[in-house]
C-alpha positions as CSV (number, residue, x, y, z in Angstrom):
1,M,-0.9,6.3,-10.9
2,A,-2.5,7.8,-13.4
3,G,0.3,10.7,-12.1
4,T,3.5,8.1,-13.2
5,I,2.0,7.2,-16.7
6,Y,0.7,10.6,-17.9
7,G,3.5,12.7,-15.5
8,Y,6.0,10.7,-17.7
9,Y,3.9,11.6,-20.9
10,D,3.8,15.4,-20.2
11,M,7.3,15.5,-18.9
12,L,8.7,14.0,-23.2
13,A,5.8,15.5,-24.7
14,C,6.7,18.9,-23.1
15,T,10.6,18.5,-24.2
16,R,12.0,21.8,-26.5
17,R,7.8,22.4,-27.3
18,D,7.6,24.0,-24.0
19,W,10.7,26.4,-23.8
20,S,10.5,27.4,-27.5
21,L,6.9,28.4,-26.8
22,L,7.7,30.7,-23.9
23,H,11.2,32.2,-25.7
24,S,9.9,32.6,-29.2
25,G,6.6,31.7,-29.8
26,D,7.5,29.1,-32.1
27,L,5.5,25.7,-31.6
28,V,8.1,23.1,-32.1
29,H,7.6,19.4,-31.5
30,S,8.8,17.2,-28.8
31,P,11.5,14.7,-30.6
32,F,9.7,11.7,-28.5
33,N,7.1,10.2,-29.5
34,L,4.9,8.8,-27.2
35,M,2.4,5.7,-26.9
36,V,0.9,4.3,-24.0
37,V,1.1,0.5,-24.0
38,S,-0.8,-2.3,-22.2
39,R,-0.8,-6.1,-22.8
40,D,-4.3,-5.8,-24.8
41,G,-4.1,-2.1,-25.8
42,L,-8.2,-1.7,-23.9
43,P,-9.3,0.6,-22.2
44,F,-9.1,0.1,-18.4
45,V,-10.1,1.8,-15.3
46,N,-6.6,2.2,-12.7
47,F,-6.5,1.3,-9.1
48,N,-7.5,5.1,-8.0
49,G,-10.7,5.3,-10.8
50,V,-8.7,7.0,-13.2
51,R,-10.0,5.8,-17.0
52,V,-6.6,5.4,-19.4
53,T,-6.7,4.7,-22.5
54,P,-3.7,3.0,-24.4
55,D,-2.1,3.6,-27.6
56,A,-1.5,0.1,-28.7
57,S,-1.4,-3.3,-27.0
58,L,2.1,-5.0,-26.6
59,E,1.5,-7.1,-29.9
60,D,1.1,-3.6,-31.9
61,C,3.5,-2.0,-30.8
62,P,6.6,-1.3,-33.0
63,Q,10.1,-2.0,-31.5
64,P,10.3,0.9,-28.5
65,D,13.5,2.2,-28.1
66,I,12.6,3.4,-24.6
67,V,10.6,1.6,-22.1
68,C,9.1,3.3,-19.0
69,I,7.6,0.6,-16.4
70,S,4.7,2.7,-14.4
71,D,4.3,2.0,-10.6
72,M,2.0,-1.0,-9.6
73,L,-0.8,-1.6,-7.9
74,E,0.7,-5.1,-6.3
75,A,2.3,-6.8,-3.0
76,P,5.6,-7.2,-2.7
77,W,6.0,-10.7,-2.5
78,A,3.2,-11.0,-5.5
79,D,4.3,-13.9,-8.0
80,M,5.2,-11.5,-10.7
81,A,6.2,-14.3,-13.5
82,T,2.7,-15.7,-13.1
83,L,0.7,-12.4,-13.1
84,Y,2.6,-10.6,-15.7
85,G,4.3,-13.4,-17.9
86,P,3.8,-11.5,-21.2
87,E,4.6,-8.4,-20.3
88,I,8.2,-10.3,-19.0
89,E,8.7,-11.4,-21.9
90,W,7.8,-8.2,-24.3
91,L,10.6,-6.3,-21.9
92,R,12.8,-9.2,-22.7
93,K,12.7,-8.5,-26.4
94,A,12.4,-5.0,-26.3
95,W,15.7,-5.2,-24.4
96,Q,16.9,-7.6,-27.1
97,G,16.4,-5.1,-29.7
98,G,18.2,-2.2,-28.0
99,A,15.2,-0.7,-25.9
100,T,16.7,1.1,-22.8
101,L,14.2,-0.3,-20.0
102,G,13.2,2.1,-17.4
103,S,11.0,1.8,-14.1
104,A,9.3,4.0,-11.4
105,C,9.0,2.8,-8.0
106,S,7.0,-0.5,-7.4
107,G,7.3,-1.4,-11.2
108,A,10.8,-2.4,-10.1
109,L,8.7,-5.6,-9.5
110,L,8.5,-6.2,-12.9
111,L,11.8,-5.2,-14.1
112,A,13.4,-7.5,-12.2
113,Q,11.7,-10.0,-12.8
114,T,13.1,-10.1,-16.5
115,G,16.4,-10.8,-15.2
116,L,18.3,-8.3,-16.6
117,L,19.0,-6.9,-12.8
118,D,21.2,-10.0,-12.0
119,G,24.8,-8.1,-10.7
120,L,23.6,-5.2,-10.6
121,E,22.9,-2.1,-8.5
122,A,18.9,-1.0,-8.3
123,T,16.3,0.8,-7.0
124,S,12.9,0.6,-5.9
125,H,10.4,2.4,-2.8
126,W,11.6,1.8,0.2
127,A,8.7,-0.4,1.0
128,F,10.0,-2.5,-1.5
129,C,13.5,-3.2,-1.4
130,D,13.8,-5.7,1.5
131,Y,11.4,-8.0,-0.3
132,L,13.1,-7.1,-3.6
133,A,16.8,-8.0,-2.1
134,K,15.1,-11.6,-0.9
135,A,13.3,-12.5,-4.0
136,H,16.3,-11.4,-6.1
137,P,19.4,-11.5,-4.1
138,R,21.9,-10.8,-6.5
139,T,20.9,-7.3,-7.0
140,R,22.0,-4.9,-4.6
141,W,19.2,-2.8,-4.1
142,S,19.0,0.8,-2.7
143,P,16.5,2.4,-1.3
144,E,18.5,4.8,-0.9
145,R,18.8,6.0,-4.3
146,T,16.7,8.2,-6.0
147,L,17.9,7.5,-9.3
148,V,19.9,4.4,-10.4
149,V,21.3,4.5,-14.1
150,T,23.7,0.9,-14.8
151,G,23.6,-2.3,-16.7
152,P,25.3,-2.4,-20.3
153,D,25.7,0.9,-22.2
154,Q,23.5,2.3,-19.4
155,R,20.1,1.1,-20.8
156,L,18.4,-0.1,-17.2
157,M,17.5,3.2,-15.7
158,M,15.4,3.3,-12.3
159,A,13.6,6.1,-10.5
160,G,13.2,5.2,-6.6
161,S,10.1,6.2,-4.1
162,G,6.7,8.2,-5.0
163,T,7.1,10.8,-7.3
164,S,10.9,10.3,-7.8
165,W,9.8,9.2,-11.5
166,Y,10.7,13.0,-13.0
167,M,14.4,12.5,-11.9
168,L,14.3,9.2,-14.7
169,G,11.9,11.2,-17.0
170,L,15.2,14.2,-16.8
171,A,17.7,11.3,-17.4
172,L,15.9,10.3,-20.5
173,I,15.7,13.7,-21.6
174,A,18.9,14.6,-20.9
175,R,20.7,10.6,-22.7
176,F,18.6,10.8,-25.4
177,V,18.0,14.7,-26.7
178,S,20.6,16.3,-24.5
179,P,21.5,17.3,-21.1
180,K,20.8,21.5,-21.8
181,E,16.9,20.5,-22.8
182,A,16.4,18.2,-19.4
183,M,17.2,21.8,-17.5
184,Q,15.1,23.7,-19.7
185,V,12.2,21.3,-18.9
186,A,13.1,21.1,-15.1
187,R,12.9,25.1,-15.2
188,V,9.4,25.2,-16.7
189,M,8.2,22.4,-14.4
190,L,10.2,23.8,-11.3
191,L,11.7,20.4,-10.7
192,S,14.8,20.1,-8.3
193,S,17.5,18.0,-9.7
194,T,18.6,17.8,-5.7
195,E,18.3,14.0,-4.4
196,V,17.3,13.4,-1.0
197,S,17.6,9.7,0.3
198,S,14.1,8.2,-0.1
199,V,15.1,6.3,3.2
200,A,14.4,9.7,4.7
201,Y,11.0,9.5,3.9
202,S,10.7,5.9,4.7
203,S,8.5,4.5,7.9
204,L,10.8,2.5,9.9
205,T,8.8,0.6,11.6
206,R,7.4,-1.0,7.9
207,G,6.4,-5.0,8.1
208,V,3.1,-6.9,7.7
209,K,1.6,-8.4,10.7
210,Q,3.5,-11.7,12.4
211,E,1.9,-15.0,12.7
212,D,3.6,-15.6,15.6
213,P,1.7,-14.6,18.7
214,L,4.6,-14.5,21.4
215,I,6.9,-12.6,19.2
216,E,3.6,-10.4,18.4
217,R,3.0,-9.6,21.8
218,C,6.6,-8.6,22.6
219,Q,6.3,-6.2,19.3
220,V,3.3,-4.8,21.2
221,W,5.5,-4.2,24.9
222,A,7.7,-2.6,22.8
223,A,5.6,-0.4,20.8
224,D,4.7,1.5,24.4
225,N,8.1,0.8,26.5
226,Y,10.8,1.4,24.1
227,R,12.1,4.1,25.9
228,V,12.7,2.0,28.8
229,E,16.4,1.1,30.1
230,S,17.7,-2.4,29.0
231,P,14.4,-3.2,26.7
232,V,15.4,-6.4,25.4
233,S,16.3,-8.1,28.8
234,Q,13.0,-7.4,29.5
235,L,11.6,-8.8,26.0
236,V,13.1,-12.0,27.2
237,A,11.9,-12.2,30.3
238,L,8.3,-11.1,28.6
239,S,8.5,-14.3,26.4
240,G,10.0,-16.9,28.7
241,L,12.4,-18.3,26.4
242,P,16.2,-19.2,26.6
243,E,17.8,-15.3,25.4
244,R,19.9,-17.4,22.8
245,T,16.7,-18.3,21.5
246,F,14.2,-15.7,22.0
247,K,16.6,-13.3,19.9
248,R,16.4,-16.0,16.8
249,R,13.2,-16.0,16.6
250,F,12.9,-12.6,17.3
251,T,14.9,-11.7,14.2
252,L,12.9,-15.0,12.3
253,A,9.4,-13.7,12.8
254,T,10.6,-9.5,11.8
255,G,14.2,-9.5,10.3
256,M,15.8,-7.6,12.7
257,S,17.6,-8.7,15.7
258,P,15.4,-7.4,18.9
259,M,18.3,-4.5,19.9
260,E,17.7,-3.4,16.1
261,Y,13.9,-3.3,16.3
262,I,14.4,-1.5,19.5
263,H,16.4,1.5,17.6
264,T,13.9,1.6,14.8
265,L,10.7,2.5,17.2
266,R,12.9,4.9,18.8
267,L,14.5,6.8,15.6
268,E,10.3,6.9,14.6
269,E,9.4,8.0,17.3
270,A,12.1,11.0,17.3
271,K,11.1,11.8,13.4
272,Q,7.7,12.0,14.9
273,Q,9.0,15.1,17.2
274,L,11.4,16.5,14.9
275,E,8.3,17.0,12.8
276,T,6.1,18.3,15.1
277,T,7.8,20.1,18.4
278,D,10.7,22.4,19.1
279,L,12.6,20.5,21.1
280,P,16.2,20.7,20.9
281,V,18.0,17.6,19.6
282,E,19.5,16.4,22.4
283,A,16.4,16.5,24.3
284,V,14.4,14.5,21.7
285,A,17.0,12.0,22.0
286,V,16.3,11.7,25.7
287,E,12.7,11.7,25.0
288,V,13.2,8.6,23.3
289,G,14.8,6.6,25.0
290,Y,19.3,8.1,24.4
291,Q,21.2,9.2,27.2
292,D,24.0,9.6,24.6
293,A,22.8,12.6,22.2
294,S,26.3,12.3,19.7
295,F,25.5,8.2,19.7
296,F,21.8,9.0,18.5
297,N,23.1,11.7,16.1
298,R,25.0,9.0,14.8
299,L,22.6,6.0,14.5
300,F,20.2,8.7,13.4
301,R,22.1,9.8,10.2
302,R,23.3,6.2,9.8
303,K,19.0,4.9,9.3
304,V,17.9,8.2,8.5
305,H,20.4,9.5,5.9
306,L,19.9,13.0,7.2
307,T,20.9,14.6,10.6
308,P,18.2,15.4,13.2
309,A,18.6,18.9,12.2
310,G,18.7,18.6,8.7
311,Y,15.7,16.4,9.1
312,R,13.7,18.7,11.1
313,R,14.2,21.4,8.5
314,R,13.2,19.6,5.5
315,F,9.8,17.8,7.4
316,G,9.6,20.1,10.3
317,A,8.3,23.4,7.9
318,L,5.8,21.1,6.0
319,S,4.2,19.4,9.2
320,K,3.8,22.8,10.2
321,Q,2.1,24.2,7.8
322,L,-0.2,21.0,7.3
323,Q,-1.3,21.5,11.1
324,L,-2.0,25.3,10.0
325,V,-4.5,23.9,7.0
326,S,-5.7,21.7,9.1
327,S,-7.2,23.6,12.1
328,G,-9.4,25.7,9.2
329,P,-12.7,25.0,9.2
330,A,-13.3,21.6,6.8
331,V,-15.6,23.5,4.3
332,M,-16.0,23.1,0.9
333,P,-16.3,25.9,-1.5
334,P,-19.8,27.0,-2.5
335,R,-20.4,25.9,-5.9
336,L,-20.7,27.5,-8.9
337,P,-23.9,27.7,-11.2
338,P,-23.2,26.5,-14.6
339,G,-21.3,29.3,-16.8
340,A,-20.5,31.8,-13.7
341,G,-17.7,33.0,-13.7
342,S,-16.5,32.2,-17.1
343,H,-15.1,34.5,-19.7
């Protein structure tokens, strides 16, 4: 997204400059010399229709001190080695030249392909980590981490899901300028360094369409019947398979055991109810199929990285605000004629 590319650019460009301007009126330069770099250096339109004009091609870019890989519109199973061979080789050379490499969100797809993450902890968008773990099993993928700093001399820095890229920006300022000036940027830009696990934002039931029609039929049934008692036994009966065969086939198709899959459906519904209703947590547990509220609380915290009450505090207010906004008339404000309202 352009917001990630230019978000980095704006954050690093305002380092020292904006704080000085606000406090002394002096316009000083950022300590960072910034460049947007692409394979060929030619202007392009990104996937949201924003025109991006790079400053240099890979070939023309001087040896960098820092490389920030933006997010990417690629499927997690994309053949990155084929699609981005020149970029991968350039990243390896930048690393060998002493550069610090960072990635934002799905940019981890490219960084992982360099092999530099082998044996290390890493993070990416919550929807990508399962696939990355299969493609790069020597790396420990942690979707709950907002920021990971690792590798020799701590020269590998990764931000997790979505807009957590700003944590990487702050970390770079702290590393290469000072923690004090990183906090100044955070205060100017109203950024919070409080880490909230990105898993709390994730959809637990994410996944791709199954190629196994029988298991897909079982998933459809489970989506409507996960509240019932002994749902796995009923799934086995629905499949017509021996229990061990069904469980093996279900796990192969979905990556989860049948019971784990039922838990994800129940917890996803619980998240919706916590966001949109005022039901007590104990009542939510019963609504989604758990008679033991303490078990529900433990399971929710383990899977979502927040307690049910904490999840409601964080997302319930936002949900209510959005509901209020959406209840108004969907009318665009009138357009002013050219020059109107200007001074």
